[in-house]
PLY file of the C-alpha trace (Angstrom):
ply
format ascii 1.0
element vertex 532
property float x
property float y
property float z
element edge 531
property int vertex1
property int vertex2
end_header
44.05 92.89 18.97
42.90 90.27 21.47
43.60 90.97 25.08
45.33 88.28 27.09
44.52 87.65 30.69
47.71 87.94 32.74
48.85 84.74 34.34
48.08 84.44 38.02
51.26 83.90 40.04
51.57 80.49 41.58
50.02 80.40 45.03
52.45 79.22 47.68
51.39 76.18 49.61
49.58 77.17 52.80
50.41 75.69 56.14
48.54 72.44 56.61
47.59 72.23 52.93
48.96 69.48 50.71
50.19 70.71 47.35
48.53 68.90 44.44
50.42 65.93 43.02
51.23 66.73 39.33
51.19 63.04 38.34
47.79 62.51 39.93
46.49 65.66 38.28
47.59 64.39 34.86
45.93 61.03 35.46
42.75 62.80 36.52
42.85 64.99 33.41
43.14 61.95 31.15
40.28 60.26 32.99
38.07 63.31 32.54
38.98 63.83 28.89
38.98 60.20 27.73
37.02 58.10 30.25
36.19 55.44 27.61
39.88 54.84 26.93
40.65 54.64 30.64
37.94 52.08 31.35
38.86 50.13 28.19
42.39 49.78 29.53
41.07 48.93 33.00
38.85 46.20 31.52
41.81 44.80 29.61
43.79 44.80 32.85
41.01 42.87 34.57
41.76 39.90 32.32
45.14 39.57 34.05
43.30 38.44 37.18
42.15 35.29 35.34
44.15 32.19 34.30
46.76 31.72 33.07
48.12 34.89 34.74
45.96 34.86 37.86
46.96 38.25 39.32
43.90 38.54 41.57
45.41 41.57 43.41
44.58 43.53 40.23
40.85 43.24 40.97
40.84 46.89 42.19
40.72 47.96 38.53
36.99 47.89 39.32
37.71 51.01 41.39
38.51 52.89 38.18
35.12 51.92 36.77
33.35 52.79 40.03
35.17 56.13 40.35
34.24 57.23 36.86
30.72 55.97 37.38
30.33 58.34 40.35
31.12 61.27 38.08
28.85 60.44 35.18
25.62 62.36 35.04
23.73 60.47 32.36
22.44 56.99 31.73
24.07 56.97 28.32
27.42 57.84 29.86
27.05 55.12 32.48
26.20 52.52 29.84
29.17 53.49 27.67
31.52 53.23 30.65
30.41 49.67 31.33
30.36 48.76 27.65
33.91 50.07 27.13
35.12 48.26 30.25
33.46 45.04 29.11
34.78 45.41 25.57
38.38 45.70 26.81
37.90 42.80 29.18
36.29 40.40 26.71
38.62 41.31 23.85
41.73 40.42 25.86
40.03 37.43 27.47
38.44 35.87 24.37
40.83 36.81 21.55
41.70 33.13 21.19
38.31 32.40 19.61
39.73 33.92 16.43
42.40 31.22 16.30
39.69 28.63 15.55
38.96 30.36 12.24
42.46 29.53 10.98
41.97 25.77 11.21
40.62 26.31 7.68
42.32 29.62 6.94
41.30 29.84 3.28
37.62 29.55 4.09
37.26 31.21 7.48
40.46 33.21 8.09
39.11 36.54 6.78
36.17 36.26 9.20
38.30 35.89 12.33
38.71 39.55 13.29
35.17 40.76 12.49
33.65 37.71 14.19
35.61 38.25 17.40
34.90 41.99 17.44
31.19 41.39 16.88
31.06 38.78 19.65
32.97 40.99 22.08
30.83 44.02 21.28
27.71 41.96 21.96
28.97 40.51 25.22
30.00 43.99 26.41
26.35 45.07 26.38
25.78 43.20 29.65
28.47 45.08 31.64
27.01 48.25 30.10
23.59 47.35 31.47
25.19 46.60 34.86
26.74 50.07 35.10
23.56 51.66 33.81
21.52 49.95 36.54
24.07 51.00 39.16
24.01 54.62 38.01
20.20 54.69 37.89
20.17 53.93 41.62
22.09 57.23 42.12
24.04 56.03 45.17
25.38 58.85 47.35
27.47 56.44 49.42
30.61 55.16 47.65
30.37 51.93 49.65
26.81 51.43 48.43
28.04 52.10 44.90
30.62 49.30 45.21
28.05 46.84 46.55
25.46 47.74 43.93
28.05 47.38 41.17
28.95 43.91 42.51
25.33 42.78 42.42
24.66 44.30 39.00
27.84 42.87 37.46
27.13 39.40 38.83
23.53 39.57 37.59
24.92 40.38 34.14
27.25 37.38 34.40
24.33 35.17 35.39
22.41 36.37 32.32
25.40 35.55 30.14
25.63 32.20 31.92
22.65 30.88 29.98
24.68 31.06 26.76
28.41 31.53 27.34
29.57 31.60 31.00
33.25 31.80 30.09
35.70 33.80 32.23
33.30 34.60 35.05
35.25 36.96 37.27
34.84 34.66 40.27
37.44 32.45 38.55
40.05 35.02 39.62
40.11 33.23 43.00
40.70 29.73 41.57
44.34 29.48 42.71
43.61 30.85 46.18
41.96 29.27 49.25
39.07 31.72 48.76
37.88 29.51 45.88
36.54 27.05 48.47
33.66 29.48 49.01
32.41 28.05 45.71
31.29 24.91 47.57
28.68 27.12 49.25
27.81 29.88 46.78
29.16 28.62 43.48
31.14 30.78 41.11
28.61 33.64 41.23
29.20 34.11 44.94
32.89 34.40 44.16
32.06 36.99 41.49
30.15 39.04 44.05
33.20 38.97 46.29
35.61 39.82 43.46
33.69 42.89 42.27
32.85 44.15 45.75
36.47 43.89 46.90
37.70 45.32 43.62
35.40 48.36 43.78
35.60 49.12 47.52
38.73 51.32 47.25
36.40 53.88 45.64
35.72 54.98 49.24
39.18 56.58 49.21
38.42 58.73 46.16
36.84 62.15 46.41
36.78 64.94 48.95
38.84 64.37 52.07
35.76 64.70 54.27
34.08 61.81 52.43
36.96 59.36 52.61
36.89 56.49 55.04
39.03 53.44 55.55
36.33 51.60 57.49
34.46 49.97 54.56
37.70 48.86 52.95
39.01 47.54 56.27
35.77 45.59 56.77
36.11 44.11 53.30
39.68 43.05 54.00
38.54 41.37 57.22
35.91 39.42 55.29
38.53 38.41 52.72
40.93 37.30 55.46
38.22 35.18 57.11
37.36 33.50 53.78
41.04 32.91 53.07
41.55 31.30 56.47
38.38 29.24 56.06
39.57 27.99 52.69
42.95 27.02 54.13
41.18 25.14 56.90
38.95 23.27 54.45
41.88 22.30 52.25
43.82 21.07 55.27
40.89 19.06 56.63
40.23 17.18 53.42
43.31 15.67 51.77
42.83 13.91 48.44
41.58 10.34 48.86
41.60 7.76 46.07
38.98 5.25 44.96
40.30 1.75 45.60
41.34 -0.40 42.64
40.80 2.27 39.99
43.66 3.46 37.81
43.14 6.05 35.07
45.12 6.57 31.90
44.37 9.80 30.02
45.73 9.86 26.47
46.82 13.20 25.02
47.55 12.66 21.33
48.46 16.31 20.60
47.03 16.37 17.06
46.87 19.81 15.45
43.37 20.81 14.37
44.27 21.52 10.76
45.72 17.98 10.47
43.11 16.14 12.48
40.59 15.34 9.75
42.84 14.95 6.73
41.76 11.56 5.26
45.31 10.37 4.56
46.34 11.02 8.19
43.44 9.49 10.10
45.02 6.05 10.40
48.16 7.67 11.82
46.22 9.49 14.56
44.31 6.33 15.49
47.55 4.38 15.76
49.14 7.14 17.85
46.36 6.89 20.42
46.57 3.09 20.44
50.34 3.18 21.01
50.02 5.66 23.87
47.26 3.59 25.44
49.36 0.44 25.78
52.74 1.96 26.65
54.57 0.82 29.77
53.66 1.65 33.32
51.15 0.39 35.83
48.19 -1.27 34.13
45.14 1.05 34.07
41.53 0.21 34.79
40.23 2.54 32.10
41.83 4.37 29.16
40.29 7.72 28.22
40.78 9.44 24.87
39.77 13.05 24.12
36.83 14.50 22.23
36.66 13.36 18.56
39.83 11.29 19.07
38.51 8.49 16.86
38.14 9.80 13.28
35.94 6.88 12.19
32.24 6.02 12.77
32.56 3.98 15.96
28.91 2.98 16.17
28.72 1.99 12.48
31.91 -0.04 12.03
32.67 -3.17 14.11
36.21 -3.27 12.70
36.89 0.16 14.20
35.58 -1.06 17.56
37.89 -4.05 17.38
40.83 -1.71 16.88
39.70 0.42 19.80
39.41 -2.70 21.95
43.19 -3.05 21.63
43.46 0.01 23.88
41.23 -1.46 26.59
43.10 -3.14 29.45
42.10 -6.73 30.35
38.79 -6.53 32.18
38.75 -2.77 31.61
37.35 -0.16 29.25
38.39 2.42 26.70
36.41 5.66 26.46
36.76 7.79 23.36
35.18 10.76 21.70
33.87 10.45 18.14
30.95 11.19 15.87
27.73 9.19 15.79
25.55 9.05 12.68
22.04 8.08 11.68
22.47 7.39 7.98
18.94 6.05 7.55
17.44 9.44 8.26
16.95 11.87 5.37
18.97 14.01 5.61
21.51 12.06 7.72
21.92 13.10 11.37
25.13 13.46 13.37
26.02 13.79 17.05
29.21 14.74 18.89
29.47 11.67 21.10
31.36 9.67 23.68
31.69 5.90 23.32
32.55 3.24 25.91
34.05 0.00 24.56
35.14 -3.11 26.42
37.96 -5.54 25.70
35.74 -7.59 23.35
34.97 -4.60 21.16
31.39 -4.29 22.37
29.86 -0.84 22.68
28.76 -0.83 26.34
27.88 2.82 26.86
27.58 6.19 25.18
26.59 9.81 25.51
25.63 12.57 23.05
26.67 16.16 23.71
23.60 18.26 24.52
25.01 21.82 24.76
26.36 22.63 21.32
28.56 25.52 20.21
26.72 27.83 17.78
28.67 28.41 14.55
31.10 25.71 15.71
28.93 22.58 15.80
25.80 23.90 14.15
24.80 26.92 12.10
21.93 28.95 13.59
19.32 30.08 11.06
20.90 27.78 8.50
18.36 28.54 5.77
19.20 32.25 5.97
22.91 32.22 6.79
23.67 29.22 4.63
22.22 31.10 1.69
24.76 33.85 2.38
27.63 31.37 2.09
28.23 31.09 5.87
28.91 27.67 7.38
29.96 26.22 10.72
33.63 25.95 11.62
33.61 22.18 12.18
34.09 20.29 8.95
31.26 18.74 7.01
27.90 20.07 5.93
25.87 18.37 8.69
24.84 20.23 11.82
25.31 18.23 15.00
22.14 17.29 16.86
21.76 17.98 20.58
21.63 15.03 22.95
18.91 14.60 25.59
20.84 16.24 28.45
23.06 15.43 31.45
23.42 11.73 32.13
25.08 9.23 34.44
26.90 6.24 32.95
27.26 2.99 34.86
30.69 1.58 34.02
32.03 -1.80 35.13
34.74 -1.45 37.75
34.24 2.32 38.08
31.99 4.67 40.06
29.11 6.05 37.97
30.29 8.96 35.80
28.64 12.07 34.43
30.13 12.74 30.97
30.70 16.24 29.65
32.02 17.05 26.18
34.11 20.18 25.67
32.56 23.37 26.99
29.65 21.63 28.72
31.88 21.76 31.80
31.67 25.58 32.01
27.97 25.65 32.96
27.54 25.84 36.72
24.71 23.76 38.22
24.22 21.99 34.88
26.85 19.26 34.91
24.94 16.46 36.65
21.34 15.28 36.25
18.91 16.27 38.98
17.72 12.77 39.67
21.07 11.06 40.33
24.48 12.09 41.64
27.55 10.51 39.97
30.88 9.63 41.57
32.95 11.73 39.16
32.75 14.09 36.19
34.35 12.97 32.93
35.26 15.84 30.61
36.67 15.04 27.16
37.62 18.01 25.03
39.54 19.18 21.99
41.13 22.56 22.69
43.36 22.26 19.63
40.97 24.76 18.05
42.53 27.49 20.21
46.21 26.77 19.70
48.76 28.08 22.18
46.64 30.68 23.94
44.97 31.43 27.24
41.83 29.52 26.18
42.87 26.04 27.40
43.98 27.45 30.77
40.66 29.21 31.22
38.84 26.01 30.28
40.78 24.07 32.91
39.93 26.70 35.53
36.22 26.24 34.77
36.58 22.47 35.24
38.28 23.05 38.61
35.44 25.33 39.67
32.86 22.66 38.87
34.80 20.21 41.08
34.66 22.64 44.02
30.99 23.43 43.49
29.82 19.84 43.21
32.31 18.14 45.54
33.14 15.75 42.69
36.46 14.90 41.04
36.87 15.93 37.41
38.85 13.81 34.96
39.78 15.81 31.89
41.23 14.30 28.70
42.21 16.97 26.15
43.63 16.43 22.66
46.41 19.03 22.89
46.06 19.64 26.63
45.60 20.47 29.31
44.68 16.96 30.49
44.25 16.72 34.24
42.84 14.83 37.20
41.20 17.22 39.64
40.11 16.32 43.17
36.73 17.42 44.63
38.31 20.52 46.18
39.61 21.73 42.82
43.24 20.68 43.34
45.04 19.38 40.26
46.62 16.10 41.36
47.98 15.01 37.96
48.35 16.84 34.67
50.02 16.97 31.27
50.74 20.44 29.90
49.67 22.18 26.73
50.99 20.98 23.35
52.59 17.83 24.74
52.03 14.23 23.63
51.80 11.57 26.31
49.59 10.09 29.00
48.47 10.92 32.50
48.44 7.89 34.80
46.66 8.60 38.07
44.25 7.30 40.66
40.65 8.49 40.68
40.00 10.85 43.60
37.10 9.96 45.85
34.02 12.18 45.78
33.01 14.31 48.77
29.46 14.38 50.18
27.19 16.80 48.32
28.16 20.41 48.93
25.62 23.12 49.83
25.89 24.30 46.23
25.16 20.78 44.97
22.03 20.75 47.15
20.74 24.29 46.61
22.30 25.43 43.31
22.44 29.23 43.08
20.21 30.01 46.08
23.13 30.75 48.47
24.62 33.22 45.97
21.21 34.84 45.59
21.04 35.16 49.37
24.45 36.87 49.46
23.32 39.25 46.71
20.21 40.18 48.71
22.33 40.86 51.79
24.57 43.16 49.75
21.51 45.00 48.46
20.16 45.44 52.00
23.55 46.71 53.16
23.68 49.17 50.24
20.18 50.38 51.05
21.10 50.96 54.72
24.27 52.81 53.77
22.31 54.99 51.35
19.78 55.97 53.99
22.59 56.89 56.34
24.44 58.90 53.69
21.33 60.84 52.66
20.53 61.75 56.26
23.85 63.50 56.71
23.41 67.29 56.91
26.04 67.85 54.19
24.15 65.59 51.79
0 1
1 2
2 3
3 4
4 5
5 6
6 7
7 8
8 9
9 10
10 11
11 12
12 13
13 14
14 15
15 16
16 17
17 18
18 19
19 20
20 21
21 22
22 23
23 24
24 25
25 26
26 27
27 28
28 29
29 30
30 31
31 32
32 33
33 34
34 35
35 36
36 37
37 38
38 39
39 40
40 41
41 42
42 43
43 44
44 45
45 46
46 47
47 48
48 49
49 50
50 51
51 52
52 53
53 54
54 55
55 56
56 57
57 58
58 59
59 60
60 61
61 62
62 63
63 64
64 65
65 66
66 67
67 68
68 69
69 70
70 71
71 72
72 73
73 74
74 75
75 76
76 77
77 78
78 79
79 80
80 81
81 82
82 83
83 84
84 85
85 86
86 87
87 88
88 89
89 90
90 91
91 92
92 93
93 94
94 95
95 96
96 97
97 98
98 99
99 100
100 101
101 102
102 103
103 104
104 105
105 106
106 107
107 108
108 109
109 110
110 111
111 112
112 113
113 114
114 115
115 116
116 117
117 118
118 119
119 120
120 121
121 122
122 123
123 124
124 125
125 126
126 127
127 128
128 129
129 130
130 131
131 132
132 133
133 134
134 135
135 136
136 137
137 138
138 139
139 140
140 141
141 142
142 143
143 144
144 145
145 146
146 147
147 148
148 149
149 150
150 151
151 152
152 153
153 154
154 155
155 156
156 157
157 158
158 159
159 160
160 161
161 162
162 163
163 164
164 165
165 166
166 167
167 168
168 169
169 170
170 171
171 172
172 173
173 174
174 175
175 176
176 177
177 178
178 179
179 180
180 181
181 182
182 183
183 184
184 185
185 186
186 187
187 188
188 189
189 190
190 191
191 192
192 193
193 194
194 195
195 196
196 197
197 198
198 199
199 200
200 201
201 202
202 203
203 204
204 205
205 206
206 207
207 208
208 209
209 210
210 211
211 212
212 213
213 214
214 215
215 216
216 217
217 218
218 219
219 220
220 221
221 222
222 223
223 224
224 225
225 226
226 227
227 228
228 229
229 230
230 231
231 232
232 233
233 234
234 235
235 236
236 237
237 238
238 239
239 240
240 241
241 242
242 243
243 244
244 245
245 246
246 247
247 248
248 249
249 250
250 251
251 252
252 253
253 254
254 255
255 256
256 257
257 258
258 259
259 260
260 261
261 262
262 263
263 264
264 265
265 266
266 267
267 268
268 269
269 270
270 271
271 272
272 273
273 274
274 275
275 276
276 277
277 278
278 279
279 280
280 281
281 282
282 283
283 284
284 285
285 286
286 287
287 288
288 289
289 290
290 291
291 292
292 293
293 294
294 295
295 296
296 297
297 298
298 299
299 300
300 301
301 302
302 303
303 304
304 305
305 306
306 307
307 308
308 309
309 310
310 311
311 312
312 313
313 314
314 315
315 316
316 317
317 318
318 319
319 320
320 321
321 322
322 323
323 324
324 325
325 326
326 327
327 328
328 329
329 330
330 331
331 332
332 333
333 334
334 335
335 336
336 337
337 338
338 339
339 340
340 341
341 342
342 343
343 344
344 345
345 346
346 347
347 348
348 349
349 350
350 351
351 352
352 353
353 354
354 355
355 356
356 357
357 358
358 359
359 360
360 361
361 362
362 363
363 364
364 365
365 366
366 367
367 368
368 369
369 370
370 371
371 372
372 373
373 374
374 375
375 376
376 377
377 378
378 379
379 380
380 381
381 382
382 383
383 384
384 385
385 386
386 387
387 388
388 389
389 390
390 391
391 392
392 393
393 394
394 395
395 396
396 397
397 398
398 399
399 400
400 401
401 402
402 403
403 404
404 405
405 406
406 407
407 408
408 409
409 410
410 411
411 412
412 413
413 414
414 415
415 416
416 417
417 418
418 419
419 420
420 421
421 422
422 423
423 424
424 425
425 426
426 427
427 428
428 429
429 430
430 431
431 432
432 433
433 434
434 435
435 436
436 437
437 438
438 439
439 440
440 441
441 442
442 443
443 444
444 445
445 446
446 447
447 448
448 449
449 450
450 451
451 452
452 453
453 454
454 455
455 456
456 457
457 458
458 459
459 460
460 461
461 462
462 463
463 464
464 465
465 466
466 467
467 468
468 469
469 470
470 471
471 472
472 473
473 474
474 475
475 476
476 477
477 478
478 479
479 480
480 481
481 482
482 483
483 484
484 485
485 486
486 487
487 488
488 489
489 490
490 491
491 492
492 493
493 494
494 495
495 496
496 497
497 498
498 499
499 500
500 501
501 502
502 503
503 504
504 505
505 506
506 507
507 508
508 509
509 510
510 511
511 512
512 513
513 514
514 515
515 516
516 517
517 518
518 519
519 520
520 521
521 522
522 523
523 524
524 525
525 526
526 527
527 528
528 529
529 530
530 531
């Protein structure tokens, strides 16, 4: 018969001793038993800090990651913490990618869930590497841990930025005055701030003798100064308009699964023409979204004559469409922008240079095509990449730098090095992503580019969100998601080049180095303490 150890009677609370909080004890038990679940939920919660929700006060979910990271004793454990956090964050932030697969549900629908899970699992590797690097430094100071995590996380974002810089955590500040810091450091400087502030409450976790409000108070002072500085900048620079320029952005609101049906193409063209010439003040330029014209604009003069009906007298119509080289074997295709005047002449153009893999072209086509895999966009031709960022000279308008779809999400890559434009023109088709958070996140990225470059952004989107954004990131005119109509607005005037426009990511790199030096100094101080 097994002997049972008698239960120890409950110890009465001693004078001056705080009795343990049962709720906190339960939370701690769950965190110890299932840390991967806890950080997965924390990563999912982090997505709420981004548009369209924008609850930036939830950034301290990074404290959960930092607190568990302090307790892990292995590199494998540290990596899995970051990977689980990143998986939860990217799954809730990028779920909308799966909606694109249902534009052709019979062909691609079954691939939606596995494709999204595979993408998210791959992207989560970078946060895992960030937590691994932080843990390898073995910080004894919780403040140093928070600063190191901020640098490592932002470095991981910068690595992802070469391919898919969507939902960078610095975008959490986009609806606050703090976003104006982007004119100096760009979005990565804002990411450093977001993670550092989010992780700093870790200084309040642990033994009572180790807790200190000072680092958190210092962080709050920095945040308050940046907030006040942003308010000052916004107040000093009201939106100014370019004289004698009137924009009309056409939002046709054509569902993706209807867009390319042959029997409906004439209807969509006529819809855009009707919206272009509706009443109101006469525009200088009419701008249609990406792939708005479902006919070969460069090949067919009759199509250009129809498009010329949308151009105001003495003005221009700008539309997205597809360009073809039918003389090449096999034929070549580009995702393009066309500029047409009132006579029907093609007076300007641009070919998209940053293409979406699996959307606009199929990587490793010989291999994957043999397995029956194809790109999501219709047709069996891969789009070709254009030569790169460009500036278009347009009659009656300041020179423009065109960007098609997600080209606008790449910081420091939206204007050519040799020439600065007067505005950024972004045409896009977010119908692929239905009614989801995707279009709101895309708009936030466009606003961030405006702040970074000191340039207005004009955004024409098929199903929305079309908008005119001033060079401080303020939306001055917009038409919401899933609405048909036009946006009539003046073109905001550009600001002088910002520090970010002059130095790209160097200021953010400087901030990262300062954080590393501060972490190093805090570590030396912590390790010199007699108690460890």
